[in-house]
C-alpha positions in Angstrom: -2.9 -20.9 -17.4 -2.3 -23.3 -20.2 0.6 -25.7 -19.6 2.1 -27.5 -22.6 5.0 -29.8 -23.1 7.3 -29.2 -26.0 10.6 -30.7 -27.2 13.5 -28.9 -29.0 12.4 -27.6 -32.4 8.7 -27.8 -31.5 6.6 -24.7 -31.6 3.5 -23.1 -30.0 1.4 -20.7 -32.0 -0.4 -17.8 -30.3 -3.1 -16.1 -32.2 -2.4 -15.7 -35.9 1.0 -14.2 -35.8 3.1 -15.2 -32.8 5.2 -18.3 -32.8 7.2 -19.5 -29.8 9.9 -22.1 -30.6 11.9 -24.3 -28.2 15.5 -23.7 -29.3 17.5 -25.5 -26.6 17.0 -27.2 -23.2 20.0 -27.4 -21.0 19.5 -28.6 -17.4 16.8 -26.3 -15.8 17.2 -23.6 -18.5 15.1 -23.4 -21.7 16.0 -21.2 -24.6 13.0 -19.9 -26.5 12.7 -18.1 -29.9 9.8 -15.8 -30.3 8.5 -14.6 -33.7 6.1 -11.7 -33.5 5.2 -8.6 -35.5 7.3 -5.6 -34.6 4.1 -3.9 -33.2 4.0 -6.6 -30.5 6.3 -5.8 -27.6 8.1 -8.8 -26.1 9.8 -8.5 -22.7 11.3 -10.8 -20.1 9.0 -10.6 -17.1 11.5 -8.9 -14.8 12.1 -6.2 -17.4 8.4 -5.7 -17.9 7.8 -5.3 -14.2 10.6 -2.8 -13.9 9.1 -0.7 -16.8 5.7 -0.9 -15.1 7.1 0.2 -11.8 8.9 3.2 -13.4 5.7 4.1 -15.2 3.7 4.0 -12.0 6.2 6.1 -10.1 6.3 8.7 -13.0 2.5 8.8 -13.0 2.4 9.4 -9.2 4.9 12.2 -9.3 3.2 15.5 -8.5 3.4 18.5 -10.9 5.2 20.4 -8.1 8.1 18.0 -8.4 8.6 18.8 -12.1 11.0 21.6 -13.0 9.6 24.8 -14.5 10.7 26.0 -17.9 11.3 29.7 -18.4 10.2 30.7 -21.9 11.8 33.8 -23.5 9.4 36.7 -24.1 7.5 36.6 -27.4 9.1 38.7 -30.2 6.9 40.9 -32.3 
């Protein structure tokens, strides 16, 4: 893990197209601004972990647990 010190209005550049800016520091809370292409998904860690957990649960569900869909007979 890379650990850097930054002050308000200072930035960190990741790769060619991601910029993390320190917007505000208030007590033990830091407000960050993140500039990234729309194709890059940016999540808070707790949201990312919740999404991953849901994806793992969905992948582990058996086909028997899924509802069946009745299709109408084919028309000629």
